[in-house]
C-alpha positions in Angstrom: -101.0 40.0 81.6 -98.2 39.7 83.1 -97.1 42.8 82.2 -98.4 46.7 81.7 -99.1 47.5 77.8 -98.7 50.8 76.7 -102.5 52.6 76.1 -103.5 54.0 72.3 -102.6 57.6 73.2 -98.5 56.7 73.9 -98.5 54.5 71.4 -100.0 56.7 68.8 -97.7 59.6 70.7 -94.4 57.6 69.5 -92.1 59.3 67.5 -92.1 56.8 64.8 -92.1 58.7 61.9 -89.2 60.8 62.7 -87.1 57.3 62.9 -86.8 57.0 59.2 -85.9 59.7 57.8 -84.7 57.9 54.6 -87.7 55.3 54.3 -88.2 51.7 55.8 -90.3 49.4 56.9 -92.5 49.2 59.8 -93.7 45.9 62.0 -96.1 45.5 63.6 -97.4 42.8 65.6 -101.6 43.4 66.1 -104.5 41.9 67.7 -108.0 41.1 65.7 -109.5 44.2 68.2 -106.7 46.4 67.3 -105.9 46.2 62.9 -107.8 49.1 62.0 -106.0 50.6 65.1 -102.7 49.6 63.5 -103.5 51.3 60.1 -104.1 54.5 61.0 -101.5 54.2 62.8 -99.5 54.2 59.7 -101.2 56.9 58.1 -100.5 59.4 61.1 -96.7 57.8 61.3 -96.8 58.6 57.8 -96.2 54.4 56.4 -98.6 52.2 53.7 -99.3 48.6 54.5 -97.8 46.9 52.5 -97.6 43.0 53.1 -98.4 40.7 56.4 -96.9 38.3 57.4 -99.0 35.5 59.6 -97.7 33.3 62.8 -98.7 29.8 62.6 -98.7 29.0 66.6 -97.6 24.6 67.0 -97.1 23.1 70.2 -94.4 21.3 70.2 -96.1 18.2 68.7 -96.5 20.8 65.7 -99.6 20.5 66.3 -102.3 24.0 66.0 -102.0 25.7 69.8 -105.3 27.3 69.6 -106.0 30.2 72.4 -109.5 31.6 73.1 -110.5 34.7 70.7 -114.0 36.5 70.9 -115.2 34.1 68.0 -112.8 31.6 67.2 -110.1 29.8 68.9 -107.2 31.6 67.7 -103.6 29.7 66.5 -102.4 32.3 64.3 -100.8 36.0 65.0 -100.1 38.5 62.1 -97.4 40.9 61.7 -98.4 44.4 59.5 -95.7 45.2 57.3 -95.3 48.6 56.6 -93.4 51.0 53.4 -92.3 54.3 54.5 -94.3 57.0 52.3 -92.4 59.3 49.8 -90.1 56.6 49.5 -87.8 54.1 47.3 -87.7 50.6 49.2 -84.3 50.4 50.7 -82.0 47.9 48.2 -82.4 44.6 48.9 -86.3 44.4 49.7 -87.5 43.3 46.6 -88.5 40.4 44.9 -90.0 38.0 47.4 -87.1 37.5 50.0 -88.9 35.9 52.5 -92.2 34.0 52.8 -95.8 35.6 54.7 -96.4 33.1 56.7 -94.4 31.0 59.4 -95.1 27.9 61.1 -92.8 28.4 64.5 -94.3 26.8 68.5 -95.4 28.4 70.7 -93.3 30.1 73.2 -93.6 31.8 75.9 -96.1 34.5 76.5 -95.8 37.4 74.4 -93.0 35.5 72.5 -93.1 35.8 69.2 -91.2 33.9 66.7 -87.3 34.4 66.1 -87.8 33.5 62.8 -88.8 36.5 62.6 
């Protein structure tokens, strides 16, 4: 990779649970190998997973932008959506206000779609 990464220990130590005192949502982009780790983080930080967003990566020619994976070629990324436990949903965030699938061109390395 062309950039440094935080270790799992550094990520676990982030005080995320203190940043949202009145409830809200947390969005985490996750790779397959870190899916369980992300779910454990939600629990540690006081959140519960409520949904996920899938980004289907496309080439400039609108074909699937496949890349290597452990077992299969990947043409998508997943963003997990969690809600802070013990709080009501923030006003205006219910009733299917957005889609759970984004079809968008792959951009630079690790750049996420502008739609989110």
